[in-house]
Structures are given as structure tokens and as C-alpha cells.
C-alpha positions in Angstrom: 0.0 0.0 0.0 1.3 3.5 -0.9 2.3 5.3 2.3 3.0 8.7 0.7 0.4 11.2 -0.3 0.7 14.5 -2.2 -1.0 16.2 0.7 1.7 15.1 3.1 4.5 16.1 0.7 2.9 19.5 0.2 2.9 20.0 4.0 6.5 18.8 4.5 7.5 21.2 1.7 5.7 24.2 3.3 7.2 23.4 6.8 10.7 23.3 5.3 10.2 26.6 3.5 8.4 28.4 6.3 10.4 27.0 9.2 7.5 25.9 11.5 4.3 24.0 11.7 2.3 27.1 12.4 3.7 29.1 9.5 3.1 26.2 7.2 -0.5 26.0 8.5 -1.1 29.7 7.7 0.3 29.2 4.1 -1.9 26.2 3.5 -4.9 27.5 5.4 -4.9 24.5 7.8 -5.0 24.5 11.6 -1.7 23.5 13.3 -3.3 20.3 14.7 -3.9 19.0 11.1 -0.3 19.8 10.2 1.0 17.9 13.2 -1.3 15.0 12.7 -0.3 14.6 9.0 3.4 14.8 9.8 3.1 12.3 12.6 1.1 9.8 10.5 3.7 10.1 7.7 6.5 9.4 10.1 4.6 6.4 11.5 3.7 5.0 8.1 7.3 5.3 6.8 8.9 4.3 10.1 11.4 7.2 10.0 11.7 10.6 11.6 11.2 13.4 9.1 11.7 16.4 11.3 13.9 17.3 14.3 11.8 19.3 16.7 13.6 22.3 18.4 10.8 24.1 20.2 8.7 26.1 17.6 11.5 25.7 15.0 11.8 22.4 13.1 14.5 21.0 10.8 14.5 18.1 8.3 16.4 15.0 9.3 18.7 13.4 6.7 15.8 11.1 5.8 13.5 14.0 5.6 15.8 15.9 3.3 15.9 13.0 0.9 12.1 12.6 1.1 11.6 16.2 0.2 14.2 16.3 -2.5 12.5 13.6 -4.4 9.0 14.6 -3.3 9.3 18.0 -4.9 9.7 16.3 -8.3 6.4 14.5 -7.6 4.6 17.7 -6.6 5.8 19.4 -9.7 4.7 16.5 -11.9 1.3 16.5 -10.2 0.9 20.2 -10.8 1.9 19.9 -14.4 -0.6 17.0 -14.9 -3.3 19.1 -13.3 -2.6 22.0 -15.7 -2.6 19.7 -18.7 -5.9 18.1 -17.8 -7.5 21.5 -17.3 -6.1 22.8 -20.5 -7.4 19.9 -22.4 -10.8 20.4 -20.8 -11.2 24.1 -21.3 -8.5 25.1 -23.8 -7.2 27.7 -21.4 -4.0 27.2 -19.3 -4.4 27.2 -15.5 -1.4 29.5 -15.3 0.7 31.4 -17.8 4.2 32.8 -16.9 5.5 35.7 -19.0 9.2 36.6 -18.7 10.9 39.8 -19.7 14.4 41.1 -19.6 15.2 43.3 -16.6 16.1 46.2 -18.9 12.3 46.8 -19.4 9.8 47.5 -16.7 6.9 45.1 -16.0 4.5 48.0 -16.0 5.1 48.3 -19.8 2.7 45.3 -20.2 0.0 46.9 -18.0 -2.4 47.5 -20.8 -1.9 44.0 -22.3 -2.6 42.4 -18.9 -5.8 44.4 -18.5 -6.9 43.3 -22.0 -6.1 39.7 -21.2 -8.1 39.7 -18.0 -11.1 40.9 -20.0 -11.1 37.7 -22.1 -9.2 35.1 -20.0 -11.0 32.1 -18.6 -9.5 31.5 -15.1 -5.9 31.6 -16.3 -3.6 33.0 -13.6 -0.8 35.3 -14.9 2.8 35.3 -13.4 5.3 38.0 -14.6 8.9 37.0 -14.2 11.9 39.3 -14.6 15.3 37.8 -15.8 18.4 39.3 -17.2 20.5 38.6 -20.4 21.0 34.8 -20.9 18.8 34.2 -17.9 15.8 35.3 -20.0 16.4 32.5 -22.5 17.2 30.0 -19.8 13.9 30.6 -18.0 12.1 29.7 -21.2 14.1 26.5 -21.8 13.8 25.5 -18.2 10.0 26.0 -18.3 10.0 28.7 -15.6 8.2 30.9 -18.2 6.0 30.1 -21.2 6.7 33.3 -23.2 9.5 35.8 -23.1 9.1 39.3 -24.3 12.3 41.3 -25.1 14.8 38.5 -24.8 18.2 40.1 -25.8 20.5 38.8 -28.6 20.3 35.4 -30.2 18.9 32.4 -28.4 21.0 29.5 -27.3 21.9 26.6 -29.6 19.9 23.4 -29.4 16.5 24.6 -30.5 13.3 23.7 -28.7 11.9 27.2 -29.1 10.6 29.7 -31.7 11.7 33.3 -31.7 10.9 36.4 -33.6 12.7 39.8 -33.6 10.6 42.7 -32.3 13.1 45.5 -32.4 16.7 46.7 -31.8 18.5 49.2 -29.6 21.6 51.4 -30.2 24.1 51.8 -27.4 25.9 54.9 -26.2 29.1 54.8 -24.2 28.7 57.4 -21.4 30.3 58.6 -18.2 29.5 61.3 -15.7 31.2 64.7 -16.2 33.2 64.1 -13.0 34.6 60.8 -14.2 38.3 60.7 -15.2 37.4 59.3 -18.6 35.3 62.4 -19.4 38.4 64.5 -19.9 40.4 62.0 -22.0 40.9 62.3 -25.8 38.7 60.2 -28.0 38.4 57.5 -29.0 38.9 55.5 -25.8 40.8 52.3 -26.2 41.5 49.2 -24.0 44.4 50.9 -22.2 42.3 53.8 -21.0 39.3 51.6 -20.0 41.3 49.0 -18.2 42.3 51.5 -15.5 38.7 52.3 -14.5 35.6 50.5 -13.2 32.9 49.1 -15.5 29.3 49.1 -14.2 27.7 45.9 -15.5 24.2 44.3 -15.3 24.2 40.8 -13.6 23.2 37.9 -15.8 20.5 35.8 -14.0 21.4 32.6 -15.9 21.9 29.6 -13.5 22.9 27.0 -16.1 23.8 28.8 -19.3 27.1 30.6 -19.7 26.6 34.2 -18.6 27.2 37.0 -21.1 30.5 39.0 -20.7 30.2 41.4 -23.6 32.6 44.4 -23.5 34.6 43.5 -20.4 38.4 43.3 -20.4 40.4 40.6 -18.7 40.9 41.6 -15.1 38.5 44.6 -15.4 37.3 46.0 -12.1 33.5 45.8 -12.1 30.5 47.0 -10.1 27.7 44.5 -10.8 24.1 45.7 -10.4 20.7 43.9 -10.7 19.1 45.8 -13.6 19.4 48.6 -16.1 17.8 51.2 -13.7 20.6 50.6 -11.2 23.3 50.7 -13.9 21.9 54.0 -15.3 21.8 55.6 -11.8 25.3 54.5 -10.9 26.7 55.9 -14.1 25.0 59.2 -13.4 26.6 59.1 -10.0 30.1 58.7 -11.5 30.8 55.3 -10.0 31.9 53.8 -13.3 31.5 53.6 -17.1 29.5 51.5 -19.5 27.2 51.4 -22.5 23.6 52.5 -22.0 20.6 52.1 -24.4 20.4 55.3 -26.4 16.9 56.2 -25.2 18.2 56.1 -21.6 21.3 58.2 -22.3 20.2 61.0 -24.6 18.2 63.1 -22.2 20.9 62.8 -19.5 23.6 63.8 -22.1 21.5 66.8 -23.2 21.1 67.8 -19.5 24.9 67.6 -19.0 24.6 64.7 -16.5 26.4 62.3 -18.8 29.1 62.8 -21.4 29.1 60.6 -24.5 32.5 59.2 -25.4 33.7 57.5 -28.6 35.4 54.2 -28.0 37.7 52.1 -30.2 35.4 49.1 -29.8 31.8 50.3 -29.9 29.0 47.9 -28.9 26.9 46.9 -31.9 23.1 47.3 -32.0 21.3 44.6 -30.1 18.1 42.8 -31.3 15.4 41.8 -28.9 13.1 38.8 -29.4 9.7 37.3 -28.6 10.2 33.6 -27.9 8.2 30.6 -26.8 8.7 26.8 -26.7 8.0 24.8 -29.9 4.8 22.8 -30.2 3.1 24.3 -27.2 0.2 26.6 -26.8 -3.2 26.8 -25.2 -5.7 29.6 -25.6 -3.9 31.9 -23.2 -0.4 31.6 -24.9 -2.0 32.0 -28.3 -3.8 35.2 -27.1 -0.5 36.6 -25.9 1.4 35.7 -29.1 -1.1 37.5 -31.2 -1.1 40.5 -28.9 2.7 40.7 -28.8 3.1 40.6 -32.5 1.3 43.8 -33.0 3.1 46.9 -34.5 4.5 49.2 -31.9 5.3 46.7 -29.2 9.0 47.4 -28.9 8.4 51.1 -28.8 6.0 50.4 -25.9 8.7 48.6 -24.1 11.2 51.3 -24.7 9.0 54.0 -23.3 9.6 52.3 -19.9 13.3 52.2 -20.1 15.1 54.0 -17.2 14.9 57.7 -17.7 15.7 61.0 -15.9 12.0 61.5 -15.1 12.1 58.4 -12.8 15.7 58.5 -11.9 15.4 56.1 -13.5 23.0 41.6 -15.3 28.4 37.3 -17.0 27.6 40.9 -17.6 27.2 43.6 -20.1 29.4 46.7 -19.7 
């Protein structure tokens, strides 16, 4: 007889993440006595101790860690099965995850999300922000179903479809107070090597991170997104390339100085991408919506800018 249940695994998972029976109960909307009973019964059925009790705090035993490690695969498989069954029945996904590069603000999709909720049939939306190669990795690892504004070319190996939606020019800029501002142009490797580059962190966990424009041994300040990169360059903490729409107003206001460099950064193309052979009604709705003219201009209107003060790595 099967001694494991998905309910018990879900409870063990919640206890491990939340650190106590009571916190797990609040997350799962169950009274603490139900949580304690389910864990006790699981331990009795398996004949092993799953948790070490230390007052209100609890920790997994070695057996408990192994149980949860494999159990999370079962929970994910059960969730995927539930989503597939519901999609087959209704045509609409239970949940759709949309990823975008951290260069762009999530609020850029505000109008699209509102329009989706007007027609969607019980599909939950999840918006995920990644950076550089991490945007593509999130799609291939099934953390997102659609990526909007994925930078550069996708990784080798296939498994996805991509379409270009627009491109950006880059401007090399520093604050007027930065030592590079007073140097003759164009700036070469020797001049850049002596100063700090401000780079955006690549969120990839498995794919090789991007390291465009960095010199061997280059001092770097790594930041989480383009907004932080823009702000730190305004503050004079380092140099780097910025999207032209970000840089122009700051240059015109005298807050940044554009410099010519011996090795300029080429224009970068951004893509719409999704996995091959997949698609329920929700994904199909978003694909049609995201293919409309003017989408990239909409994203670029929400790039970091002076009005709002507003990551391998890109310098």
C-alpha cells in the first residue's frame, strides 16, 4: 500500500520553506493540529523521523531531506498534470508565466494584462523578470512560457521559436566628473582598463553568462538591472554602455558625457520567444497580442529615464 500522499509532501515542503508547523498552516490554510497529525502519520507510516523538533522551529532530518528532494519532483509532476488536464478540458491554461528582460519595466505590459483579464477564462498570470542569458534559460527550463524582449540570439539546441521585435543602439557614457570624461577620443583598451565598469548581472543559472565588452581583469560593479546601472553611471561610479533612449536626455542635460570608443557595442536585437509545439488559448492570445506593431516602442517607453531616476555581464 502506498504510504506517501501528495498532501503530506505538500505539508512537508511548506514546513521546510516556512520553518515551523504554524507558519506552514497559515500558508496552506490549515490548523496546526492538522499539520502535526499529517506529519506524525507520515512518520509512523514510513517508520522514519522526518523532522527534528527544536521548540517552535523544526529542521528536516537526513531522511526528511531525501524525502523532500524527491518529493518536490512528484509535486511538480502532479501540478503539471493538473494543468494539462484543465487545459485539455477548457482550452485555457491554468497558469501562464510571462518573462521579460530586466532592462524593461513590468508595467510596460500593464495595458496588455488588463486586456487579457477581459477575455481570459480563469488563467492566472505570473510575470517574471530575468536578465540577459537568464531570460532565454527561463524559457528553456520551463520557468516561463513566453519571453518578451529577450536580448540577442537564443542558445543553440532549439526547442523554441523566436521572432525579432526591435533593436537598440548603445551609447558609451560617463558622468562629467569621471576621469574618462576629460580624455581624448576614442577611448581604447588601455584607457578603459584603468577604470571600473558598471555591469548588469546575468541571471542565468545554467547557461554561460554574457560577458560582452569586459576586459580581462576589469574592475566591475555588478548591479541587478538597467535602472541601477543608469543611476550608478549618473553618480560617476563607473563607465559603460547605455541604451540610447536612456542616455540621450541625460547627455542633453549635462549629466552624462558621450565618449567615442575604439570598440563600440553593436546594436542589439530583442526577441519574442516561446517553446516549440506548445500553446493553449492563453499563450495564443499573448502571441497575437505581442506581434502587433509598436510593441517594442511600448517597451522602450519604460526604459530607465531621468523622469524616474530612472546583469556574465554587459558593460
